Structure formats: C-alpha cells, structure tokens
C-alpha positions in Angstrom: -26.5 -16.6 -46.2 -24.6 -13.8 -48.1 -20.6 -14.6 -48.5 -18.3 -12.3 -50.6 -20.8 -10.1 -51.9 -21.2 -6.2 -52.7 -24.0 -4.4 -53.7 -24.2 -1.8 -55.4 -27.2 -0.1 -56.2 -28.5 3.9 -55.8 -29.7 3.5 -52.2 -31.3 5.7 -49.9 -32.8 9.4 -52.0 -30.5 11.7 -49.1 -32.2 14.8 -50.9 -35.7 13.3 -50.5 -38.0 15.8 -48.5 -39.8 12.7 -46.5 -36.9 10.7 -45.0 -38.1 10.4 -41.1 -34.8 8.7 -40.0 -35.7 7.8 -36.8 -38.9 6.0 -37.8 -37.0 4.4 -40.2 -39.2 5.7 -42.7 -36.7 6.5 -46.1 -37.1 6.5 -49.7 -35.2 4.7 -51.8 -34.2 5.4 -55.5 -32.8 1.6 -55.6 -32.9 -1.3 -53.0 -31.9 -5.1 -52.3 -34.8 -7.0 -51.1 -34.7 -10.6 -50.3 -37.9 -12.2 -49.0 -38.3 -15.0 -47.3 -41.9 -17.6 -46.7 -42.3 -19.9 -44.6 -39.1 -22.3 -43.9 -37.2 -20.9 -47.1 -32.9 -20.4 -47.8 -31.2 -17.3 -49.9 -27.4 -18.6 -50.7 -25.7 -15.8 -52.4 -21.5 -16.1 -52.7 -18.9 -14.1 -54.9 -21.6 -12.2 -56.4 -21.8 -8.9 -57.3 -25.5 -7.5 -57.3 -26.5 -4.7 -59.2 -29.4 -2.3 -59.4 -33.0 -2.5 -58.3 -33.6 -6.3 -56.8 -35.9 -8.2 -55.5 -35.2 -12.2 -54.7 -38.8 -13.9 -53.6 -37.8 -17.1 -52.1 -41.2 -19.6 -51.8 -42.3 -21.6 -48.6 -40.1 -25.1 -48.5 -37.0 -23.4 -51.2 -33.7 -22.6 -50.9 -32.6 -19.7 -53.5 -29.2 -19.2 -55.1 -27.8 -16.6 -56.6 -24.3 -16.7 -58.6 -22.3 -14.1 -60.7 -23.4 -14.3 -64.5 -20.9 -13.6 -67.8 -21.0 -9.8 -67.1 -20.7 -8.0 -64.1 -24.3 -7.1 -63.9 -25.7 -10.4 -64.4 -26.7 -12.7 -61.5 -27.8 -16.3 -62.0 -30.6 -17.6 -60.0 -31.4 -21.2 -58.7 -34.8 -22.3 -57.2 -34.4 -26.0 -55.7 -36.7 -27.9 -53.1 -35.0 -27.3 -49.5 -33.1 -30.3 -48.3 -35.1 -30.6 -44.6 -32.5 -33.0 -43.2 -29.8 -30.3 -44.5 -31.5 -27.2 -43.4 -32.1 -25.7 -39.5 -34.7 -25.0 -38.2 -36.1 -23.9 -35.1 -37.3 -26.2 -32.3 -40.6 -25.0 -30.0 -41.8 -26.6 -27.0 -44.1 -25.4 -24.2 -42.5 -25.6 -20.7 -45.5 -24.5 -17.8 -46.6 -21.1 -20.1 -43.5 -20.1 -22.2 -42.7 -21.0 -25.0 -39.1 -22.3 -25.0 -37.3 -22.3 -28.8 -33.9 -23.1 -29.9 -31.8 -23.8 -33.3 -31.1 -26.9 -34.9 -28.9 -27.5 -37.6 
C-alpha cells in the first residue's frame, strides 16, 4: 500500500545507448524497488523516499515505512503479518480450471 508517497531519484539514464524501451530494458541511475516474498506486504504512508532504495519483505511479514526526522530519512519496521487482518487469494479447482478469489 502506498498512501501519500513521493519517490525522488535519478530514475532512467535517458542517454544510455543500451536502452531498448519497447522491451522494457532500460538502464537506471537510481530506482526504488519493493520485493515481496511469499505472503508479505509493504506499507508506506506520508513519506518521501529519496535515492536508490531497495525494500525486501520476507514471507509472512509486513514492512512499514514512514518519514524520519530529516527529509531523506526513512524509518522501517518489520513485523509478522497478521493473517486474519491481511488479504489473500483463495484457490480452488473447477473441473480442469483453477479459480481464485481475493479474500479480506
């Protein structure tokens, strides 16, 4: 979940000769990446994320990001994911098809 989040970084290196935009192959000077493993969640609210940042969330956890004391500081908090309060996909077989439904 992103709510009132600003990301400020160098982004794409527009002058790089190896950029192939239609194949989504672009070289970046900086980026913000969020990697979710398994059943995990990421929450960022009222924060500015500056520079090259990577947030990795292990399975079964939620990573919360909030603004620190300075404009470039972020505070992260990793906690176990509350299975009852979290959404999840429910899968079942219907004949030879797999159906899924989002549950909260």
